[in-house]
VOTORGU-919396 format. One record per residue (C-alpha): residue number from 1; x, y negated, z; residue in three letters. Coordinates in nm, 2 decimals, decimal comma. Each point is the difference from the previous one (the first is absolute). Layout:
<rodrens>
seq / east / north / up / type
NUM / X / Y / Z / ALA $
...
</rodrens>
This chain:
<rodrens>
seq / east / north / up / type
1 / 1,21 / -7,24 / -1,29 / UNK $
2 / -0,12 / 0,05 / -0,36 / UNK $
3 / 0,02 / -0,28 / -0,25 / UNK $
4 / -0,38 / 0,00 / -0,02 / UNK $
5 / -0,03 / -0,03 / 0,37 / UNK $
6 / 0,26 / -0,28 / 0,01 / UNK $
7 / -0,19 / -0,19 / -0,27 / UNK $
8 / -0,33 / 0,04 / 0,19 / UNK $
9 / 0,16 / -0,12 / 0,32 / UNK $
10 / 0,14 / -0,31 / -0,16 / UNK $
11 / -0,31 / -0,09 / -0,18 / UNK $
12 / -0,20 / 0,05 / 0,32 / UNK $
13 / 0,23 / -0,24 / 0,18 / UNK $
14 / 0,00 / -0,23 / -0,30 / UNK $
15 / -0,38 / -0,04 / -0,03 / UNK $
16 / -0,03 / -0,07 / 0,37 / UNK $
17 / 0,29 / -0,25 / -0,01 / UNK $
18 / -0,14 / -0,18 / -0,30 / UNK $
19 / -0,35 / -0,05 / 0,15 / UNK $
20 / 0,15 / -0,12 / 0,33 / UNK $
21 / 0,29 / -0,19 / -0,13 / UNK $
22 / -0,20 / -0,21 / -0,24 / UNK $
23 / -0,20 / -0,14 / 0,29 / UNK $
24 / 0,33 / -0,16 / 0,12 / UNK $
25 / 0,06 / 0,13 / 0,35 / UNK $
26 / 0,20 / 0,28 / 0,17 / UNK $
27 / -0,25 / 0,07 / 0,28 / UNK $
28 / -0,15 / 0,29 / -0,20 / UNK $
29 / 0,32 / 0,20 / 0,01 / UNK $
30 / -0,03 / 0,19 / 0,33 / UNK $
31 / -0,38 / 0,07 / -0,02 / UNK $
32 / -0,01 / 0,08 / -0,37 / UNK $
33 / 0,33 / 0,14 / -0,11 / UNK $
34 / 0,04 / 0,35 / 0,15 / UNK $
35 / 0,18 / 0,30 / -0,13 / UNK $
36 / -0,17 / 0,13 / -0,32 / UNK $
37 / -0,21 / 0,31 / 0,02 / UNK $
38 / 0,19 / 0,33 / -0,02 / UNK $
39 / -0,13 / 0,22 / -0,28 / UNK $
40 / 0,11 / 0,31 / -0,17 / UNK $
41 / 0,15 / -0,02 / -0,35 / UNK $
42 / -0,32 / 0,07 / -0,18 / UNK $
43 / -0,19 / -0,26 / 0,19 / UNK $
44 / 0,28 / -0,25 / -0,06 / UNK $
45 / 0,00 / 0,07 / -0,37 / UNK $
46 / -0,37 / -0,06 / -0,02 / UNK $
47 / 0,02 / -0,32 / 0,21 / UNK $
48 / 0,28 / -0,13 / -0,21 / UNK $
49 / -0,19 / 0,05 / -0,32 / UNK $
50 / -0,29 / -0,19 / 0,14 / UNK $
51 / 0,20 / -0,27 / 0,18 / UNK $
52 / -0,06 / -0,37 / -0,10 / UNK $
53 / 0,26 / -0,12 / -0,25 / UNK $
54 / 0,19 / -0,33 / 0,07 / UNK $
55 / 0,02 / -0,24 / -0,30 / UNK $
56 / 0,31 / -0,19 / -0,10 / UNK $
57 / -0,18 / -0,33 / 0,10 / UNK $
58 / -0,04 / 0,13 / 0,35 / UNK $
59 / 0,36 / 0,11 / 0,03 / UNK $
60 / 0,11 / -0,35 / -0,11 / UNK $
61 / -0,24 / -0,16 / 0,25 / UNK $
62 / 0,14 / 0,22 / 0,28 / UNK $
63 / 0,36 / -0,06 / -0,08 / UNK $
64 / 0,07 / -0,27 / 0,26 / UNK $
65 / -0,24 / 0,13 / 0,27 / UNK $
66 / 0,25 / 0,22 / 0,19 / UNK $
67 / 0,24 / -0,29 / 0,04 / UNK $
68 / -0,29 / -0,22 / 0,13 / UNK $
69 / -0,08 / 0,25 / 0,27 / UNK $
70 / 0,37 / 0,05 / 0,08 / UNK $
71 / 0,06 / -0,37 / 0,04 / UNK $
72 / -0,31 / -0,04 / 0,22 / UNK $
73 / 0,09 / 0,31 / 0,21 / UNK $
74 / 0,34 / -0,14 / 0,09 / UNK $
75 / -0,14 / -0,34 / 0,07 / UNK $
76 / -0,26 / 0,15 / 0,24 / UNK $
77 / 0,27 / 0,21 / 0,16 / UNK $
78 / 0,23 / -0,29 / 0,07 / UNK $
79 / -0,28 / -0,20 / 0,17 / UNK $
80 / -0,10 / 0,31 / 0,21 / UNK $
81 / -0,32 / 0,07 / -0,18 / UNK $
82 / 0,10 / 0,36 / -0,01 / UNK $
83 / -0,34 / 0,15 / -0,06 / UNK $
84 / -0,05 / -0,20 / -0,32 / UNK $
85 / 0,36 / 0,07 / -0,10 / UNK $
86 / -0,05 / 0,37 / 0,04 / UNK $
87 / -0,31 / -0,01 / -0,22 / UNK $
88 / 0,18 / -0,19 / -0,27 / UNK $
89 / 0,29 / 0,24 / 0,00 / UNK $
90 / -0,24 / 0,29 / -0,05 / UNK $
91 / -0,18 / -0,19 / -0,27 / UNK $
92 / 0,33 / -0,07 / -0,18 / UNK $
93 / 0,10 / 0,37 / 0,04 / UNK $
94 / -0,32 / 0,11 / -0,17 / UNK $
95 / 0,06 / -0,23 / -0,29 / UNK $
96 / 0,36 / 0,10 / -0,04 / UNK $
97 / -0,11 / 0,36 / -0,01 / UNK $
98 / -0,25 / -0,10 / -0,26 / UNK $
99 / 0,28 / -0,15 / -0,21 / UNK $
100 / 0,17 / 0,34 / 0,01 / UNK $
101 / -0,28 / 0,14 / -0,21 / UNK $
102 / 0,09 / -0,24 / -0,28 / UNK $
103 / 0,38 / 0,07 / 0,01 / UNK $
104 / 0,12 / 0,20 / -0,30 / UNK $
105 / 0,34 / 0,08 / 0,15 / UNK $
106 / -0,03 / 0,29 / 0,25 / UNK $
107 / 0,28 / -0,13 / 0,22 / UNK $
108 / -0,16 / -0,34 / 0,02 / UNK $
109 / -0,34 / 0,16 / 0,07 / UNK $
110 / 0,15 / 0,18 / 0,30 / UNK $
111 / 0,17 / -0,32 / 0,12 / UNK $
112 / -0,33 / -0,19 / -0,02 / UNK $
113 / -0,19 / 0,27 / 0,18 / UNK $
114 / 0,26 / 0,03 / 0,27 / UNK $
115 / 0,00 / -0,38 / 0,05 / UNK $
116 / -0,38 / 0,00 / 0,02 / UNK $
117 / 0,01 / 0,27 / 0,27 / UNK $
118 / 0,27 / -0,19 / 0,19 / UNK $
119 / -0,22 / -0,31 / 0,00 / UNK $
120 / -0,30 / 0,19 / 0,11 / UNK $
121 / 0,19 / 0,16 / 0,29 / UNK $
122 / 0,15 / -0,33 / 0,10 / UNK $
123 / -0,35 / -0,15 / 0,02 / UNK $
124 / -0,12 / 0,30 / 0,21 / UNK $
125 / 0,30 / -0,02 / 0,23 / UNK $
126 / -0,06 / -0,37 / 0,06 / UNK $
127 / -0,36 / 0,07 / 0,06 / UNK $
128 / 0,09 / 0,27 / 0,27 / UNK $
129 / 0,29 / -0,18 / 0,17 / UNK $
130 / -0,08 / -0,36 / -0,07 / UNK $
131 / 0,35 / -0,07 / -0,14 / UNK $
132 / 0,29 / 0,13 / -0,21 / UNK $
133 / 0,37 / -0,11 / -0,04 / UNK $
134 / 0,02 / -0,29 / -0,24 / UNK $
135 / 0,29 / 0,18 / -0,17 / UNK $
136 / -0,23 / 0,30 / -0,07 / UNK $
137 / -0,27 / -0,23 / -0,14 / UNK $
138 / 0,24 / -0,17 / -0,24 / UNK $
139 / 0,17 / 0,33 / -0,11 / UNK $
140 / -0,34 / 0,15 / -0,09 / UNK $
141 / -0,10 / -0,31 / -0,18 / UNK $
142 / 0,33 / -0,01 / -0,19 / UNK $
143 / -0,05 / 0,35 / -0,14 / UNK $
144 / -0,36 / -0,07 / -0,10 / UNK $
145 / 0,10 / -0,33 / -0,17 / UNK $
146 / 0,28 / 0,17 / -0,19 / UNK $
147 / -0,22 / 0,28 / -0,13 / UNK $
148 / -0,28 / -0,24 / -0,09 / UNK $
149 / 0,24 / -0,23 / -0,18 / UNK $
150 / 0,13 / 0,29 / -0,21 / UNK $
151 / -0,35 / 0,12 / -0,08 / UNK $
152 / -0,12 / -0,34 / -0,11 / UNK $
153 / 0,31 / -0,06 / -0,20 / UNK $
154 / -0,06 / 0,32 / -0,19 / UNK $
155 / -0,36 / -0,08 / -0,06 / UNK $
156 / 0,10 / -0,35 / -0,13 / UNK $
157 / 0,25 / 0,16 / -0,24 / UNK $
158 / -0,27 / 0,24 / -0,13 / UNK $
159 / -0,25 / -0,29 / -0,04 / UNK $
160 / 0,26 / -0,20 / -0,20 / UNK $
161 / 0,06 / 0,30 / -0,23 / UNK $
162 / -0,37 / 0,06 / -0,04 / UNK $
163 / -0,07 / -0,36 / -0,09 / UNK $
164 / -0,19 / -0,10 / 0,32 / UNK $
165 / 0,18 / -0,32 / 0,10 / UNK $
166 / -0,26 / -0,11 / 0,26 / UNK $
167 / 0,03 / 0,33 / 0,19 / UNK $
168 / 0,38 / -0,01 / -0,04 / UNK $
169 / 0,00 / -0,36 / 0,14 / UNK $
170 / -0,18 / 0,11 / 0,32 / UNK $
171 / 0,21 / 0,31 / 0,06 / UNK $
172 / 0,33 / -0,19 / -0,06 / UNK $
173 / -0,10 / -0,28 / 0,24 / UNK $
174 / -0,11 / 0,25 / 0,27 / UNK $
175 / 0,32 / 0,20 / -0,05 / UNK $
176 / 0,22 / -0,31 / 0,05 / UNK $
177 / -0,20 / -0,09 / 0,32 / UNK $
178 / 0,04 / 0,35 / 0,13 / UNK $
179 / 0,37 / 0,01 / -0,06 / UNK $
180 / 0,03 / -0,33 / 0,17 / UNK $
181 / -0,19 / 0,14 / 0,29 / UNK $
182 / 0,23 / 0,30 / 0,02 / UNK $
183 / 0,30 / -0,23 / 0,02 / UNK $
184 / -0,16 / -0,20 / 0,27 / UNK $
185 / -0,10 / 0,30 / 0,22 / UNK $
186 / 0,34 / 0,17 / -0,05 / UNK $
187 / 0,16 / -0,32 / 0,13 / UNK $
188 / 0,26 / 0,01 / -0,26 / UNK $
189 / 0,10 / -0,34 / -0,14 / UNK $
190 / -0,13 / -0,09 / -0,35 / UNK $
191 / 0,29 / -0,07 / -0,23 / UNK $
192 / -0,02 / -0,28 / -0,25 / UNK $
193 / -0,03 / 0,26 / -0,27 / UNK $
194 / -0,30 / 0,16 / 0,16 / UNK $
195 / -0,16 / -0,33 / 0,06 / UNK $
196 / 0,04 / -0,08 / -0,37 / UNK $
197 / -0,14 / 0,34 / -0,09 / UNK $
198 / -0,31 / -0,06 / 0,21 / UNK $
199 / -0,06 / -0,35 / -0,14 / UNK $
200 / 0,06 / 0,12 / -0,35 / UNK $
201 / -0,24 / 0,29 / 0,03 / UNK $
202 / -0,28 / -0,22 / 0,14 / UNK $
203 / 0,05 / -0,25 / -0,27 / UNK $
204 / 0,00 / 0,27 / -0,27 / UNK $
205 / -0,32 / 0,15 / 0,15 / UNK $
206 / -0,17 / -0,34 / 0,00 / UNK $
207 / 0,09 / -0,06 / -0,36 / UNK $
208 / -0,12 / 0,34 / -0,10 / UNK $
209 / -0,34 / -0,06 / 0,15 / UNK $
210 / -0,08 / -0,25 / -0,28 / UNK $
211 / 0,26 / 0,08 / -0,26 / UNK $
212 / 0,03 / 0,34 / -0,17 / UNK $
213 / 0,26 / -0,12 / -0,26 / UNK $
214 / 0,31 / 0,20 / -0,08 / UNK $
215 / 0,22 / -0,25 / 0,19 / UNK $
216 / -0,22 / 0,03 / 0,31 / UNK $
217 / 0,01 / 0,38 / -0,02 / UNK $
218 / 0,38 / -0,01 / -0,05 / UNK $
219 / 0,03 / -0,22 / 0,31 / UNK $
220 / -0,22 / 0,23 / 0,20 / UNK $
221 / 0,20 / 0,31 / -0,10 / UNK $
222 / 0,32 / -0,18 / 0,11 / UNK $
223 / -0,16 / -0,10 / 0,33 / UNK $
224 / -0,12 / 0,35 / 0,07 / UNK $
225 / 0,36 / 0,13 / -0,07 / UNK $
226 / 0,13 / -0,25 / 0,25 / UNK $
227 / -0,26 / 0,10 / 0,26 / UNK $
228 / 0,10 / 0,37 / -0,04 / UNK $
229 / 0,37 / -0,09 / 0,05 / UNK $
230 / -0,06 / -0,20 / 0,32 / UNK $
231 / -0,24 / 0,27 / 0,13 / UNK $
232 / 0,28 / 0,26 / -0,05 / UNK $
233 / 0,24 / -0,22 / 0,19 / UNK $
234 / -0,23 / -0,01 / 0,30 / UNK $
235 / -0,08 / 0,37 / -0,02 / UNK $
236 / 0,37 / 0,08 / -0,01 / UNK $
237 / 0,07 / -0,22 / 0,30 / UNK $
238 / -0,28 / 0,16 / 0,20 / UNK $
239 / -0,02 / 0,35 / -0,15 / UNK $
240 / -0,26 / 0,10 / -0,25 / UNK $
241 / -0,26 / 0,06 / 0,27 / UNK $
242 / 0,08 / -0,32 / 0,19 / UNK $
243 / 0,20 / -0,05 / 0,31 / UNK $
</rodrens>
């Protein structure tokens, strides 16, 4: 697939996901999120050039939404509300694929896109059969959380360097929550060091929301470095793509 067509596909998914996600439910996923239209390269080029652009403010507002859908999907799954769970998994998948459009690192972009596809297929599988092994659910969620945590950590670091403390604060808090979610779904025990990292990152993010001083920025950079180390520890334990 050409880069232009890939960009068009992701923006198509993204615009649909934004409109639906902001209304706060996952029930839109199955009826609205379908495979994007298949066009030839010239059509994709034209569509990409005319595609709506997503502002930084919208990216920040969307940062925590995939995790919201994932948490709700698993909750619905565990109480046998499988249809609702399936829709939320698909919604999360669309949003994770949307995040891949913002990833600067090609490898991370592929990880996010792959995680989004896995979530979509998990939702569709649950919709068809009414169930899925809990181990599969948690493995797919772990991979998605890890990819999202890395992406939002990267965005937080960029925002710190660009002098956007409020955006950095949101991204860093979300990254810490996603890394925590990855540990929970992987069922690996949180070490005291990792617990300290997560607490420290959330505290640094909260401070950065109202304090853009050099000390606050320095603390944020240190917290982001710690998040990266603990994320690497988990990735090494599971394999880069998860278990």
